[in-house]
C-alpha positions in Angstrom: 0.0 0.1 0.0 1.5 3.3 -0.9 0.6 6.4 1.3 -0.9 9.5 -0.4 -2.1 12.8 0.7 -2.6 16.4 -0.6 -1.8 17.7 2.6 1.6 19.5 2.8 2.8 18.3 6.2 0.8 14.9 6.3 2.0 12.4 8.9 4.6 14.6 10.1 5.9 13.6 13.8 5.0 16.8 15.6 6.4 15.6 18.9 9.9 15.8 17.3 9.3 19.2 15.6 8.2 20.5 19.0 11.3 19.3 20.9 13.5 20.8 18.3 11.7 24.1 18.3 11.9 24.0 22.2 15.6 23.3 22.2 16.4 26.0 19.6 14.5 28.8 21.6 16.0 27.6 24.8 19.3 27.5 23.1 19.1 31.1 21.9 18.0 32.4 25.5 21.2 30.7 27.0 23.5 32.2 24.3 21.8 35.5 24.9 22.5 35.0 28.7 26.1 33.7 28.1 27.1 36.8 26.1 24.9 39.3 28.0 26.2 42.9 28.3 24.2 45.5 30.0 25.7 48.2 27.7 25.0 46.5 24.6 21.8 44.5 25.0 20.2 45.3 21.7 19.4 41.9 20.0 19.4 43.7 16.7 23.0 44.7 16.8 24.1 42.3 14.0 27.7 42.4 15.3 26.8 40.6 18.3 26.7 36.8 18.8 23.0 36.6 20.1 21.7 38.5 17.1 23.9 36.3 14.7 22.4 33.3 16.4 18.9 34.6 16.0 19.5 34.7 12.3 20.8 31.2 12.3 17.9 30.1 14.5 15.2 31.7 11.9 17.3 30.2 9.0 17.1 26.8 10.6 13.4 26.8 11.3 12.8 28.1 7.6 15.1 25.1 6.3 13.4 22.7 8.5 10.0 23.3 6.9 11.4 23.6 3.7 12.8 20.0 3.9 9.3 18.8 4.9 8.1 20.1 1.5 10.7 18.0 -0.4 9.6 14.5 -1.6 11.4 11.8 0.6 12.6 10.1 -2.5 15.0 13.1 -3.1 17.2 12.0 -0.2 17.4 8.4 -1.3 18.2 9.3 -5.0 20.7 11.9 -4.3 22.4 10.4 -1.0 25.7 9.4 -2.7 25.8 12.7 -4.7 25.2 14.8 -1.5 27.9 12.7 0.1 30.4 13.3 -2.7 29.6 17.1 -2.6 30.2 17.6 1.1 33.3 15.6 0.7 34.5 17.9 -2.0 33.7 20.9 0.1 35.9 19.6 2.9 38.8 19.0 0.6 38.4 22.4 -0.9 38.4 24.4 2.8 41.5 22.2 3.9 43.4 24.2 1.3 41.4 27.4 0.8 39.7 27.9 4.0 40.5 30.4 6.9 42.6 29.1 9.8 40.6 29.5 13.1 42.2 28.2 16.4 44.6 25.9 14.7 42.3 24.2 12.2 41.7 25.3 8.7 38.0 24.1 8.4 36.2 27.4 7.8 35.1 29.4 5.0 34.8 33.0 5.8 32.1 35.5 4.5 32.3 38.9 6.0 31.3 38.5 9.6 30.0 35.0 9.1 31.7 31.7 8.8 30.7 28.1 7.4 32.4 24.8 8.6 31.5 21.9 5.9 32.9 19.3 8.6 29.6 19.7 10.2 27.6 19.0 7.1 29.5 15.8 6.7 27.6 14.1 9.6 24.2 14.1 7.9 26.0 13.4 4.5 27.9 10.4 5.9 24.6 9.0 7.3 22.7 9.4 4.0 25.4 7.6 2.3 25.7 4.9 5.0 21.9 4.3 4.6 22.1 4.2 0.9 24.8 1.6 0.8 23.4 -0.7 3.6 19.8 -0.4 2.4 20.9 -1.7 -0.9 22.6 -4.9 0.4 20.9 -8.2 -0.6 22.4 -11.2 1.1 25.8 -9.4 1.6 29.2 -10.8 1.8 29.5 -9.5 5.7 33.3 -8.8 5.6 33.0 -7.0 2.3 30.0 -5.0 3.4 31.6 -4.1 6.7 34.7 -3.0 4.9 32.6 -0.7 2.7 30.7 0.5 5.4 33.6 1.4 7.6 35.2 3.1 4.5 32.1 5.3 4.0 32.4 6.4 7.6 36.1 6.7 7.8 36.8 8.7 4.6 35.3 12.1 6.1 37.1 11.3 9.3 40.5 11.2 7.4 39.9 14.3 5.6 38.7 16.2 8.7 41.5 15.2 10.9 44.6 14.9 8.4 43.8 18.1 6.5 41.7 20.2 8.7 42.9 19.3 12.3 39.5 19.1 13.7 39.7 15.9 15.8 36.7 16.8 17.9 34.4 16.9 14.9 35.9 13.7 13.5 35.4 11.8 16.7 31.5 12.0 16.4 31.8 9.4 13.4 32.8 6.7 15.8 29.2 6.8 17.1 27.9 5.4 13.8 29.3 1.9 14.9 25.9 1.7 16.7 24.4 1.8 13.2 26.7 -1.2 12.2 25.9 -3.1 15.3 22.1 -2.7 14.8 22.3 -3.9 11.3 24.5 -6.9 12.2 27.7 -5.8 10.5 29.5 -5.6 13.7 29.2 -8.5 16.2 28.6 -7.5 20.1 31.8 -9.4 21.0 33.7 -6.9 18.8 32.1 -3.7 20.6 33.0 -5.5 23.9 36.7 -5.5 22.8 36.7 -2.0 21.6 35.2 -1.1 25.1 37.7 -3.1 26.8 40.5 -1.6 24.6 39.5 1.9 25.6 39.8 1.2 29.4 43.1 -0.7 28.9 44.3 2.5 27.1 42.9 4.8 30.1 44.6 2.5 32.6 47.7 2.4 30.7 48.0 6.2 30.5 47.2 6.7 34.2 49.0 4.0 35.8 51.9 3.5 33.3 54.3 2.8 36.3 52.2 -0.1 37.4 51.8 -1.7 33.9 54.1 -4.6 34.6 52.2 -5.4 37.7 48.8 -5.4 35.8 50.1 -7.7 32.9 51.2 -10.0 35.6 47.7 -10.0 37.2 46.0 -10.4 33.8 48.7 -13.4 33.0 47.9 -15.0 36.3 44.1 -14.9 36.0 44.3 -16.1 32.2 46.8 -19.0 33.5 44.1 -20.0 36.3 41.4 -20.2 34.0 43.4 -22.5 31.7 44.2 -24.8 34.6 40.6 -24.9 35.6 39.5 -26.1 32.3 39.2 -29.9 32.2 39.9 -30.2 28.6 42.5 -27.6 27.6 43.1 -27.2 24.0 45.8 -25.3 22.2 43.2 -22.9 20.6 42.2 -22.1 24.3 45.6 -21.5 25.5 46.5 -19.5 22.4 43.4 -17.1 22.8 44.2 -16.7 26.4 47.7 -15.8 25.7 46.8 -13.3 23.0 44.4 -11.6 25.2 47.1 -10.9 27.9 49.6 -9.7 25.4 47.1 -7.6 23.6 45.9 -5.8 26.7 49.3 -5.6 28.2 50.7 -4.2 25.0 47.9 -1.7 24.6 48.5 -0.4 28.2 52.1 -0.1 27.4 51.8 1.6 24.1 49.1 4.2 25.2 51.4 5.5 27.9 54.0 6.2 25.0 51.5 7.4 22.4 50.1 10.2 24.6 53.4 11.8 24.7 53.6 12.0 20.9 50.2 13.6 20.6 49.7 17.4 20.1 50.3 19.3 23.1 46.8 20.4 23.8 45.5 16.9 23.5 48.0 15.5 25.8 47.4 18.4 28.3 43.7 17.8 28.4 44.1 13.9 28.8 46.6 14.3 31.7 44.5 17.0 33.5 41.4 14.9 33.1 43.1 11.7 34.6 44.7 13.7 37.4 48.3 13.0 36.6 51.0 14.8 37.7 51.5 18.1 35.5 53.0 21.3 36.3 51.0 24.3 37.3 51.2 26.0 34.1 49.7 23.1 32.3 47.0 22.5 34.8 46.0 26.2 34.4 46.1 25.9 30.8 44.2 22.8 30.3 42.2 22.4 33.3 40.9 25.8 33.7 37.8 25.7 31.6 36.6 22.4 33.3 37.3 23.9 36.9 35.4 27.2 36.2 32.5 25.1 34.5 32.2 23.1 37.6 32.1 25.8 40.0 29.5 27.5 37.9 27.2 24.3 37.8 27.7 23.6 41.5 26.9 27.4 42.4 23.4 26.8 40.6 22.3 24.3 43.4 18.7 22.7 42.7 16.9 25.6 41.5 19.7 27.8 39.9 20.4 31.6 40.3 17.9 32.9 38.1 18.0 33.9 34.3 20.7 36.5 33.7 21.9 36.2 37.3 24.8 33.7 36.9 27.9 35.3 38.3 30.4 32.8 36.6 28.4 33.6 33.4 27.9 37.3 33.6 31.5 37.8 34.3 32.8 35.3 31.6 34.9 33.0 33.9 34.3 30.2 31.7 35.9 30.5 28.4 33.9 29.3 25.5 30.7 29.5 27.6 28.5 30.2 24.5 29.8 27.4 22.5 31.4 24.1 23.9 30.7 25.1 27.4 27.0 26.5 27.0 25.7 23.7 29.6 27.3 25.4 32.5 25.3 28.4 31.8 22.3 25.9 32.0 23.6 24.5 35.3 24.2 27.9 37.0 21.0 29.7 36.0 18.5 26.9 35.8 20.0 24.7 38.5 19.9 21.0 38.7 16.2 21.1 37.9 16.7 22.9 34.8 19.7 20.8 33.6 17.6 17.7 34.3 14.9 19.0 32.2 17.3 19.8 29.3 18.8 16.3 29.3 15.3 14.9 29.5 14.4 16.8 26.2 17.4 15.3 24.5 16.7 11.9 25.7 13.1 12.2 24.7 14.5 13.4 21.1 16.9 10.4 20.8 14.4 7.7 22.1 11.7 8.9 19.9 14.0 8.8 16.7 14.8 5.3 17.7 11.3 4.1 18.2 10.3 5.6 15.0 13.0 4.1 13.3 12.0 0.6 14.4 8.4 1.1 12.7 9.9 1.8 9.3 9.3 -0.4 6.3 12.0 0.9 4.6 15.7 -0.2 5.6 16.9 3.2 4.4 15.0 5.2 6.9 15.6 2.9 9.7 19.3 2.9 9.1 19.4 6.7 8.7 17.1 7.1 11.8 19.9 5.1 13.9 22.5 7.1 12.7 20.8 10.4 13.5 20.1 9.0 17.2 23.7 8.0 17.4 25.1 11.4 16.6 22.7 13.1 18.8 23.7 10.6 21.7 27.4 11.2 21.0 27.1 14.9 21.1 25.0 14.8 24.4 27.2 12.6 26.3 30.5 14.2 25.3 29.5 17.8 25.6 27.8 17.4 28.9 30.3 15.0 30.2 33.1 17.2 29.3 31.4 20.2 31.2 30.9 18.2 34.4 34.4 16.8 34.2 33.7 13.2 33.7 35.2 13.3 30.2 38.2 15.0 28.6 37.7 18.4 26.8 36.5 17.8 23.4 35.6 20.5 21.1 32.0 19.5 20.1 29.0 21.6 20.4 25.8 20.8 22.3 23.0 20.4 19.6 20.8 23.5 19.2 22.1 25.0 22.2 25.8 26.0 21.3 26.4 29.1 19.3 27.2 28.5 15.8 25.4 28.6 12.2 27.1 25.6 10.8 26.4 23.3 13.7 22.7 24.6 14.3 21.9 24.2 10.3 23.6 20.8 10.1 21.8 19.4 13.1 18.6 20.8 11.6 19.3 19.0 8.3 20.2 15.9 9.9 17.0 15.8 12.0 14.5 16.9 9.5 15.6 14.7 6.8 14.6 11.8 9.3 11.3 13.7 10.0 10.6 13.9 6.3 11.5 10.1 5.6 9.4 9.2 8.6 6.3 10.9 7.2 6.2 8.7 4.4 7.1 5.5 6.2 4.5 3.7 4.4 6.6 3.9 1.3 9.4 1.5 0.5 12.4 3.9 0.1 15.5 2.6 -1.4 
């Protein structure tokens, strides 16, 4: 059965639209507070950030409803072309773009900037959905290799040519899509998680690596001895596991010293390693001030425009990467919990709608959207409250920036449009 209607916005999920509008409006009010200046409070002063963000917000809302007018088949038909076009933009900007804060990833147009790396998120999600939805009884190894290649290509361009590690890390979230579609088994995800934990242990406790390896070896040997029927395969797997984890811990403590200074400093400060005062002040200042701001908010917050940490700009980047500390200080625990709840509702709603799809394309794309939003939420809030190292990625719809706001809008509303035509079989 093919769904048809003459109504322009037929079958649109208005709950998703409502959450989007709420986050955009709340985000603008927080940006206004983060950059508030009593002497220059005119929101129509287009040189100020809150005024520019208002332009971005209106543009995004218009763009959102424009996407809803487009037929859903447009996105399935042009997925690879959009992907190629965005990759080309990212290649061009790496050589012809403006350098801002050490990364060459921006096109400058007067007082405005455009970052193509943000657009690579939805373009990659579309390309991944197009490829995976076209598979029929695939060769799993070959399919997984191509899917990972689709994800990895923009990552390589963004990291190697533009030096935007924070943006590139977001693409790791798409492993959730590969897991959902059966291309990545659960045991492989478990190995990845254990590997990350081993690297953290290796960096923090590098002096005790030999001792830890001995413990792992002892446990492995005990397991082998307890087996009634010991086989060469079991012994070999246990030995490889011990050597792999021990080697990973050893190597990670060495690799961190070869990383760029700002990355090494952030990780060391986050893990509480011994660093000199200058390093701690340089790379731990943002998080420390953010924690002070959030903690001072208490349960109910200090009130809108009354946050002292915010008003006197103690937290650098408080209108972009650290916007959540403004929420915590002025709205308190209740307001922060409400914001996280809104994001959680958005992500869960996308997943639930994805599972209802008849179209593999829409389901896969929906999971990619949910994965990207989840990664941004966890990492941004996590670094703001100090449980994760500082990584320069924005809070969707809240952080200042036209590129990110427009990109997240496109990412979400392509799914809203695809979902509205879920009774179609889109390929």
